[in-house]
C-alpha positions, -999 to 999 in steps of 0.1 A, spaced: -459 -64 77 -442 -95 87 -408 -106 97 -390 -130 76 -359 -154 91 -325 -138 78 -308 -162 56 -281 -181 72 -249 -202 64 -245 -234 84 -224 -235 113 -185 -237 96 -164 -266 106 -137 -258 129 -104 -274 117 -85 -297 141 -62 -277 160 -78 -247 156 -101 -223 171 -130 -201 152 -137 -165 160 -170 -149 152 -206 -162 158 -229 -144 134 -236 -169 101 -260 -145 81 -252 -133 47 -222 -108 46 -207 -115 80 -173 -133 82 -157 -159 105 -121 -164 112 -97 -193 120 -67 -193 142 -46 -222 147 -32 -235 184 5 -229 193 29 -249 170 4 -254 139 2 -229 108 -30 -220 91 -33 -235 53 -65 -221 34 -88 -193 40 -81 -175 75 -113 -159 69 -147 -170 53 -176 -149 41 -213 -160 41 -221 -156 7 -257 -148 -9 -261 -185 -18 -256 -192 16 -224 -208 14 -194 -200 29 -167 -182 5 -130 -193 4 -114 -226 8 -117 -247 39 -88 -245 61 -66 -269 80 -37 -263 106 -5 -278 98 20 -285 123 53 -260 122 85 -277 121 113 -256 141 130 -226 130 121 -230 93 89 -216 100 102 -184 117 84 -186 152 104 -161 170 87 -127 171 97 -94 177 131 -96 163 139 -128 187 165 -153 173 156 -188 170 179 -218 177 176 -254 169 177 -281 195 166 -315 194 130 -323 186 122 -287 192 134 -250 191 143 -224 214 138 -184 208 164 -162 224 145 -125 231 155 -90 232 155 -76 266 121 -61 256 104 -90 253 102 -126 268 79 -159 263 82 -192 243 79 -169 209 92 -135 224 56 -123 223 53 -106 255 65 -72 262 83 -71 298 66 -40 307 36 -58 296 4 -40 294 -18 -72 299 -19 -65 336 -44 -37 332 -69 -60 321 -74 -72 357 -66 -59 392 -68 -97 407 -38 -109 421 -47 -143 410 -42 -138 376 -14 -144 350 -5 -129 319 -18 -146 287 9 -162 265 2 -146 228 16 -153 196 13 -141 161 13 -166 131 0 -168 95 -17 -132 97 -34 -138 131 -31 -134 169 -38 -160 195 -35 -160 232 -35 -191 257 -34 -192 295 -8 -212 318 -20 -249 331 -48 -240 359 -57 -204 342 -85 -195 319 -92 -166 299 -114 -141 313 -132 -111 297 -162 -104 273 -181 -130 258 -178 -110 229 -146 -115 208 -131 -82 197 -116 -91 162 -104 -53 159 -82 -56 191 -70 -91 185 -56 -82 148 -40 -49 155 -3 -62 154 5 -49 120 1 -48 83 1 -86 78 -23 -92 101 -48 -64 98 -82 -78 96 -92 -45 79 -72 -24 55 -78 11 73 -101 13 105 -119 -18 124 -150 -12 142 -160 -40 163 -196 -48 167 -216 -74 187 -204 -106 173 -187 -95 148 -170 -63 134 -170 -37 103 -141 -21 83 -144 15 75 -122 33 49 -108 73 48 -124 99 26 -120 93 -11 -120 55 -5 -151 29 -8 -150 -6 7 -146 -33 -18 -152 -68 -25 -155 -88 9 -160 -54 29 -124 -56 42 -103 -35 17 -106 2 6 -108 11 -28 -101 44 -46 -128 65 -55 -119 81 -90 -134 114 -83 -126 128 -122 -143 98 -141 -173 101 -117 -174 140 -119 -171 145 -84 -144 169 -84 -149 209 -82 -120 218 -111 -126 245 -135 -132 242 -171 -96 252 -178 -82 229 -155 -75 191 -154 -88 166 -130 -59 142 -116 -72 114 -97 -48 108 -67 -50 77 -38 -79 90 -18 -86 121 -34 -79 144 -66 -58 175 -77 -69 203 -101 -40 213 -123 -33 238 -150 -1 235 -170 14 268 -181 38 276 -209 73 295 -203 69 331 -201 86 350 -233 123 356 -227 151 363 -249 129 364 -279 118 328 -270 83 321 -269 60 291 -265 23 281 -278 3 256 -262 -6 230 -286 -26 204 -263 -37 212 -225 -4 189 -216 21 203 -242 36 234 -251 62 239 -284 84 267 -291 80 297 -315 102 296 -345 134 316 -336 144 350 -351 175 344 -373 207 344 -358 191 342 -321 214 313 -307 200 316 -271 164 304 -286 177 280 -308 194 262 -278 164 263 -255 138 238 -251 122 228 -280 90 214 -264 76 207 -230 49 181 -219 33 177 -187 28 142 -172 7 137 -140 11 104 -119 -3 91 -86 15 70 -59 10 57 -24 30 63 3 62 44 9 58 28 -26 84 1 -33 115 11 -49 130 9 -77 103 18 -101 101 31 -135 77 64 -133 80 73 -170 96 64 -206 113 91 -231 117 81 -263 128 95 -296 110 83 -328 139 84 -347 174 94 -341 187 122 -363 222 126 -346 249 105 -335 241 109 -297 208 111 -272 214 118 -238 189 118 -208 192 137 -174 170 151 -146 175 189 -150 150 204 -123 124 198 -101 114 188 -62 124 160 -45 155 154 -72 172 130 -47 144 105 -50 149 101 -88 175 82 -108 181 78 -150 186 46 -168 185 37 -206 160 10 -216 174 9 -253 194 31 -275 164 57 -280 147 54 -244 154 68 -213 137 57 -180 129 81 -151 133 59 -121 120 63 -86 150 52 -65 138 54 -31 106 54 -12 87 85 -1 65 90 25 31 110 17 15 134 16 38 151 -6 45 161 -43 74 153 -63 84 170 -95 111 160 -121 123 180 -150 134 148 -174 154 159 -205 160 146 -237 189 161 -258 199 152 -293 235 160 -306 253 154 -337 290 159 -337 286 178 -303 262 203 -320 228 206 -305 202 192 -327 170 196 -302 163 196 -263 130 182 -250 117 183 -217 88 161 -200 74 173 -166 65 144 -144 44 155 -115 40 129 -90 14 132 -62 22 107 -33 -11 98 -10 -9 101 28 -20 65 26 0 32 16 -33 17 -2 
């Protein structure tokens, strides 16, 4: 056996008015750049050492921030333009030049020394940076805890889900049902249905969801008032011919189809979930409506054109939960019902927002 040197990238150039986080330059590791206060990062905030031993991404640089246009005040602070500078007016719970320090700061727990000061921290361009007053220097471990440094919110997450600090670097993890994607920071959903990683029986359908899967078994309505249905496909039921003179059967639903969708938690709305169309119009009127389901307050209906209606998600939904909508299309001619068709739209909402 013999030991071979690890492949490494050259020491990356540090832009002016910035500092570099990370000191491991072997293939697969990342470094991060943070601009000094008053500057914003242009280019790649994170660069990864590729197998070619070159750094991925674009060489970044720090551009000076001009006044309130860059929205420098954090945590709800109000920015006021002054001569050649700006002033942040902070809410009662925050202080500091950028309203970056909580008034009941937890920073004091870092040290018990009376000869200490709270660091001044600011968040900009997806990163957090801290500086000390004149005459003081940052104290703590030599290893930078990137996970702690980048924990202030969705836009500044260094990892999409969870971050684990390691000596000189960090690694990202994903919840069950996800794998790390390219770049090792983002989580990609695993399609258990396509990869046959499910336990659905032969008479069930597998529906992939964000972070998992669901086994479903669409069922036709039971016979009632001499109205019966037959399954013409795994996701469609058709009404059998009605007895002569049975008006109840004639006015019942002609066909029922089942449609399954997956959404992440808190998905941006409005969002068109489903479209229902008539191939051709036999009567003089088409109507679309939600006539049943679960979570109906989250649904709305709109017309896309003369023959098409759209089922719309009108408000964000926090998961995990399941929404159902009975989306109906009815056709009339001179106020006489010609046909009634229902699409059952079932939406599985994940507990995750990715």
